[in-house]
C-alpha positions as CSV (number, residue, x, y, z in Angstrom):
1,X,109.1,93.1,102.0
2,X,112.5,94.8,102.2
3,X,115.1,92.9,100.1
4,X,118.6,93.8,101.3
5,X,117.2,95.3,104.5
6,X,120.6,96.3,105.9
7,X,120.2,97.7,109.3
8,X,116.4,98.2,108.8
9,X,116.1,101.9,108.5
10,X,113.7,102.0,105.6
11,X,111.5,99.2,107.1
12,X,111.4,101.0,110.5
13,X,110.3,104.2,108.8
14,X,107.5,102.4,107.0
15,X,106.4,100.6,110.2
16,X,106.3,103.9,112.1
17,X,104.0,105.3,109.5
18,X,101.4,102.6,109.9
19,X,100.9,100.9,113.3
20,X,99.0,98.1,111.7
21,X,101.8,97.3,109.2
22,X,103.9,94.1,109.4
23,X,107.1,93.5,107.5
24,X,109.8,91.1,106.5
25,X,113.4,92.0,105.7
26,X,115.9,89.8,104.0
27,X,119.6,90.4,104.5
28,X,122.6,88.4,103.1
29,X,125.2,89.8,105.5
30,X,125.0,88.2,109.0
31,X,126.2,91.3,110.9
32,X,123.6,93.6,109.2
33,X,120.8,91.1,109.7
34,X,121.7,91.0,113.4
35,X,121.7,94.8,113.6
36,X,118.3,94.9,111.9
37,X,116.9,92.4,114.5
38,X,118.4,94.4,117.3
39,X,116.9,97.6,115.9
40,X,113.5,96.0,115.5
41,X,113.4,95.0,119.1
42,X,114.9,98.3,120.3
43,X,112.3,100.3,118.4
44,X,109.3,98.1,119.5
45,X,108.8,96.4,116.1
46,X,109.8,92.9,117.2
47,X,106.3,91.5,116.9
48,X,105.6,93.2,113.6
49,X,108.9,92.7,111.8
50,X,110.9,89.6,111.0
51,X,114.5,89.5,109.6
52,X,115.5,86.6,107.4
53,X,119.2,86.0,106.8
54,X,120.2,84.6,103.4
55,X,120.3,85.2,99.7
56,X,117.0,86.7,98.6
57,X,117.0,84.4,95.6
58,X,116.9,81.4,97.8
59,X,114.8,82.4,100.9
60,X,111.3,80.9,101.0
61,X,108.8,83.6,101.6
62,X,105.1,83.6,102.5
63,X,103.3,86.4,100.6
64,X,101.7,88.1,99.1
65,X,103.2,91.5,100.0
66,X,101.6,94.9,99.4
67,X,104.9,96.6,99.1
68,X,108.4,95.5,98.0
69,X,111.5,97.7,98.6
70,X,115.0,97.1,97.6
71,X,118.3,98.9,97.1
72,X,120.6,96.2,95.7
73,X,124.0,96.8,94.2
74,X,123.2,96.8,90.5
75,X,126.4,95.1,89.3
76,X,127.2,91.8,87.7
77,X,128.7,89.4,90.3
78,X,132.4,89.3,89.9
79,X,132.7,92.4,87.8
80,X,133.7,96.0,88.7
81,X,136.1,97.3,91.4
82,X,135.5,95.7,94.7
83,X,136.0,97.8,97.9
84,X,138.7,96.7,100.4
85,X,135.9,96.1,103.0
86,X,134.2,92.8,102.1
87,X,131.0,94.0,103.7
88,X,130.6,96.8,101.2
């Protein structure tokens, strides 16, 4: 399970290392979720990797998972300096 999958780079690396592995990625941002789906198909992982779009706190998952990876922005929502690009 890759929470905040982005474009899928970490998941693709893990899938490449184990041909029997299967994975699920969750991404909040629609454009990044679409890129992860395209990348999975382009790299031959389409049958082994699913991308769910939405807030990880609200997405229904079927587990268990042997590995969970994430790289979230560790900030309180609404605090800090926001970048001018809303996707960042």
